[in-house]
C-alpha positions as CSV (number, residue, x, y, z in Angstrom):
1,X,-96.4,109.2,-35.7
2,X,-92.9,108.9,-34.2
3,X,-91.3,105.4,-34.0
4,X,-90.5,104.1,-30.6
5,X,-86.8,103.2,-30.2
6,X,-85.4,99.8,-29.2
7,X,-84.3,101.1,-25.8
8,X,-87.9,102.1,-25.1
9,X,-89.2,98.7,-26.2
10,X,-86.6,96.9,-24.1
11,X,-87.5,99.0,-21.1
12,X,-91.2,98.2,-21.4
13,X,-90.5,94.5,-21.8
14,X,-88.3,94.6,-18.7
15,X,-91.0,96.5,-16.8
16,X,-93.4,93.7,-17.5
17,X,-90.9,91.0,-16.5
18,X,-90.1,92.8,-13.3
19,X,-93.8,93.2,-12.4
20,X,-94.4,89.5,-13.2
21,X,-91.3,88.5,-11.0
22,X,-92.8,90.4,-8.1
23,X,-96.2,88.8,-8.5
24,X,-94.9,85.3,-9.2
25,X,-92.7,85.4,-6.1
26,X,-95.5,86.7,-3.9
27,X,-98.4,84.6,-5.3
28,X,-97.0,81.8,-7.3
29,X,-97.4,81.2,-11.0
30,X,-100.9,79.5,-10.7
31,X,-102.3,82.3,-8.6
32,X,-101.0,85.1,-10.7
33,X,-103.2,86.2,-13.5
34,X,-102.5,88.4,-16.5
35,X,-104.6,91.0,-14.8
36,X,-102.3,90.9,-11.8
37,X,-99.3,91.5,-14.0
38,X,-101.1,94.3,-15.8
39,X,-101.9,95.9,-12.4
40,X,-98.4,95.5,-11.0
41,X,-96.7,96.9,-14.2
42,X,-99.0,99.9,-14.5
43,X,-99.4,99.2,-18.2
44,X,-102.4,98.3,-20.2
45,X,-103.6,94.9,-21.4
46,X,-102.6,95.9,-24.9
47,X,-99.1,96.9,-23.8
48,X,-98.6,93.5,-22.1
49,X,-99.8,91.5,-25.1
50,X,-97.6,93.5,-27.5
51,X,-94.6,91.8,-25.8
52,X,-96.0,88.5,-24.6
53,X,-98.8,86.4,-26.0
54,X,-99.4,84.4,-22.8
55,X,-98.5,84.1,-19.2
56,X,-96.3,81.1,-20.0
57,X,-94.1,83.3,-22.2
58,X,-93.7,85.7,-19.3
59,X,-92.7,82.8,-17.0
60,X,-90.0,81.8,-19.5
61,X,-88.8,85.4,-19.8
62,X,-88.5,85.6,-16.0
63,X,-86.6,82.4,-15.9
64,X,-84.2,83.5,-18.7
65,X,-83.2,86.5,-16.7
66,X,-82.2,84.4,-13.7
67,X,-78.6,84.7,-12.7
68,X,-76.3,82.8,-10.4
69,X,-73.3,84.4,-8.7
70,X,-70.9,81.5,-9.2
71,X,-67.6,81.9,-7.5
72,X,-64.4,82.8,-9.5
73,X,-62.6,79.9,-7.7
74,X,-63.6,76.8,-5.7
75,X,-61.9,77.9,-2.5
76,X,-63.5,77.7,0.9
77,X,-63.8,81.5,1.0
78,X,-65.4,81.7,-2.4
79,X,-67.9,78.9,-1.7
80,X,-68.9,80.5,1.6
81,X,-69.3,83.7,-0.2
82,X,-71.6,82.1,-2.8
83,X,-73.8,80.5,-0.1
84,X,-73.9,83.8,1.8
85,X,-75.0,85.5,-1.4
86,X,-77.8,83.0,-1.9
87,X,-78.8,83.4,1.8
88,X,-78.8,87.2,1.5
89,X,-81.1,86.9,-1.6
90,X,-83.4,84.8,0.5
91,X,-83.4,87.4,3.3
92,X,-83.9,90.5,1.1
93,X,-85.8,89.3,-1.9
94,X,-88.2,86.6,-3.0
95,X,-85.6,85.2,-5.4
96,X,-85.2,81.8,-3.8
97,X,-89.0,81.4,-3.6
98,X,-89.2,82.3,-7.3
99,X,-86.5,79.8,-8.3
100,X,-88.3,77.1,-6.3
101,X,-91.5,77.9,-8.3
102,X,-89.6,77.9,-11.6
103,X,-88.2,74.5,-11.0
104,X,-91.6,73.1,-10.1
105,X,-93.2,74.7,-13.2
106,X,-90.4,73.3,-15.4
107,X,-91.6,69.8,-14.5
108,X,-94.9,70.5,-16.4
109,X,-93.8,73.1,-19.0
110,X,-91.6,71.7,-21.8
111,X,-90.7,75.2,-22.9
112,X,-89.6,76.3,-19.4
113,X,-87.8,73.0,-18.9
114,X,-85.6,73.7,-21.9
115,X,-84.5,77.0,-20.4
116,X,-83.9,75.5,-16.9
117,X,-81.9,72.6,-18.4
118,X,-79.7,75.1,-20.3
119,X,-79.1,77.2,-17.3
120,X,-78.2,74.2,-15.1
121,X,-75.9,72.9,-17.9
122,X,-74.2,76.3,-18.1
123,X,-73.7,76.4,-14.3
124,X,-72.2,72.9,-14.3
125,X,-69.9,73.8,-17.1
126,X,-68.8,77.0,-15.3
127,X,-68.1,75.0,-12.1
128,X,-66.3,72.2,-14.0
129,X,-63.9,74.9,-15.4
130,X,-63.0,75.9,-11.8
131,X,-62.2,72.4,-10.6
132,X,-58.6,72.3,-9.4
133,X,-56.1,70.6,-11.7
134,X,-55.6,67.6,-9.5
135,X,-59.3,66.8,-9.5
136,X,-59.9,67.4,-13.3
137,X,-60.7,63.8,-14.1
138,X,-63.7,64.2,-11.8
139,X,-64.7,67.7,-13.0
140,X,-68.1,66.5,-14.4
141,X,-69.3,64.7,-11.3
142,X,-67.9,67.4,-9.0
143,X,-69.8,70.1,-11.0
144,X,-72.9,68.0,-11.0
145,X,-72.8,67.5,-7.2
146,X,-71.8,71.2,-6.6
147,X,-74.8,72.5,-8.6
148,X,-77.2,70.0,-7.0
149,X,-76.1,70.9,-3.5
150,X,-76.4,74.7,-4.2
151,X,-79.8,74.2,-5.7
152,X,-80.8,72.2,-2.6
153,X,-79.6,74.9,-0.3
154,X,-81.7,77.5,-2.3
155,X,-84.7,75.2,-2.0
156,X,-84.2,74.8,1.7
157,X,-84.0,78.5,2.1
158,X,-87.3,78.9,0.1
159,X,-89.1,76.5,2.3
160,X,-87.5,76.7,5.7
161,X,-86.4,80.3,5.9
162,X,-82.9,81.0,7.2
163,X,-80.7,78.0,6.9
164,X,-77.2,77.8,8.2
165,X,-74.8,77.6,5.3
166,X,-72.0,76.0,7.2
167,X,-72.9,72.3,6.6
168,X,-73.4,73.1,2.9
169,X,-70.1,74.9,2.7
170,X,-68.3,72.0,4.4
171,X,-69.9,69.5,2.0
172,X,-69.1,71.6,-1.1
173,X,-65.5,71.9,0.0
174,X,-65.3,68.2,0.6
175,X,-66.7,67.5,-2.9
176,X,-64.2,69.9,-4.5
177,X,-61.1,68.9,-2.5
178,X,-61.9,65.2,-2.3
């Protein structure tokens, strides 16, 4: 019997995570069963359980693949671009709804909380690196506030729908520039 290559295994795992992402965003974690993920993925129960022993493991895998498009600089234009990116994700995908659910689930799942804390710490560190030189002594608090405000904007989009990014942009620029 021929061995299956790593690329095939990785593609199957990604197929499962993508299917779970769709169902979780549409139905929420609690209302999504393993059978829903099996159905969405087009794979068998056995195929799913070859890669994941539980739905909780799939939730963590979905979270681990989350990415943020942090700006390359903390300029007004870059910050507006970041918030526009988040807003476009809300308009075209269920990503912001999924992130809201991940944050909520992380409050009751220690394993997921570790992943979310690591991602938030990485975002804060990346933002702190971008703080202008004259504001370096406040890089930590600036990064903390920046990430918190961006997270809040994402949560607002998930709940309220289309939210004007202008007040968030102004607040973030004020935080960065002082």
